[in-house]
N, C-alpha and C positions, 0 to 999 in steps of 0.2 A: 784163677787156679781152681775153678769149680768144674767138675766133670760135666760134660755135655751129655746128659743121660736121656733126654727126650725132647730135643729141639730139632726142628727142621723136618725135611721129608723122610728121613730114615726112622723116625720114631713110630713104633708100632701102635696101631689103634687100640690094642688090648692091653697096652702097658699101663701101669699104675700112674695116675696123674700126679701123685705126690712125689715122684722120684726127683724132679728138679729141686723141690724144696728140701728133700732129704739130702741131696748132694751138697747143698749149702751147709746144712747142719753137720754132715760128715767132714766137710772141709774145716769147719771150726773145731771139731773134735780132734782132727789130725794135728792142727796147729797147737792146740792145748796139750795134747799128748806129747808132741815133740818137745815143748818147753819143759814138761815134767820129766821126760827122759833125760834131757840134757842137764837138768838140775840134780837128779837123783842117781843116775848111773854114770858116775864119773870114772875116768880111767884110773887104774891102780897098776902096780907092777905086774899083778897076775891078770889084770883085765885091761891091758894097754890098748887093745883094739876098741874099747868102749869110747870111741870118739865119734860123735854124731854131729852132723852139720846140716845146713839147709838143703843140701842135695838129697837127703834122705826123705823128707816129706815130698819133695818134688818127684822123686822116683815112685813114691807111693801113688800120687795122683796120676803120674804118667802111666803107671801100670793099670790103673783103673780105666783110663781113657783108651787103652789099647784093645778093649773088648768090643764086640759088636753090640750095639745098644739093644738089638732085638732079643738078646739073651736075658735081659733084665725084665722079667715079667711082673715082679712085685717087690715091695720094700725089702723083704728078707733076702732076696737075691743081691741087692746092692749092699746090704749090710754084710753078707757073707763075703762078697768081693772085697769090701773095705777091710774086714778082719784078715783076710788072706794076704792082701797087699801090705797091710801094716805089719803082719807077722814076718813077711818076706823081708821088709826093709829094716825092721827093728829087732823083733824077737829072735830071728834066726842067728843073730850075732851074739846072743847071750850064752854064757858057757856053763851055768849051773842051774839046778832046778829051782833054787830059791829066787834067782833073778827072773827066771821064766814065770814062776808063780806070781811074783811081784808085777811083772808086765801084764799077765792075764787079768789080775785084779784091777790094775790101773786102767787098762783099755776098756774093761767092763764099766768102771766108774765114769769114764769119759763118754761112753756110749749112752749111759743112763742120764748123765748131766746134759749132754748136748742134743741127743736124739730122742730121749725119753723112752728108750727101750732097755729093758733089764734082762740080760742073759747071764746065766751062771758061768763064771770063768771056767769051771770044769767041763762045760759043754763045748767050749771052743775047740778042744782037741778033736772032737768028732765032726765039727762043722768045717774047719778050714785049716787047722794047724797041725803040722806034723811034729812028732816028738823027737 
């Protein structure tokens, strides 16, 4: 379940050599985020669609693998892609601002814990997430 970001003949020569290692860290962050989401965002009568299952992280990884590897020039490109796909699979289903803010903080924590990169959750809106 690790994205193939620079293996084989299609990997560009100018691509960041750290991308395969980063892909492993992102996969771990995805799994950790999934378990946190399923534990904290439980369905309620008003949020009955807050039912997450293993297809969600699978769709996230599948979405990441659908791009052309040549578009990933540096680590930031892969992180932006991950944030976008994670938002598409998880955040887009949230119905209120407090849940979306919770999600932004949580995904920022997972990125810092697993990838070692610290981005302000408020910056996610400009990077890859729509309101």
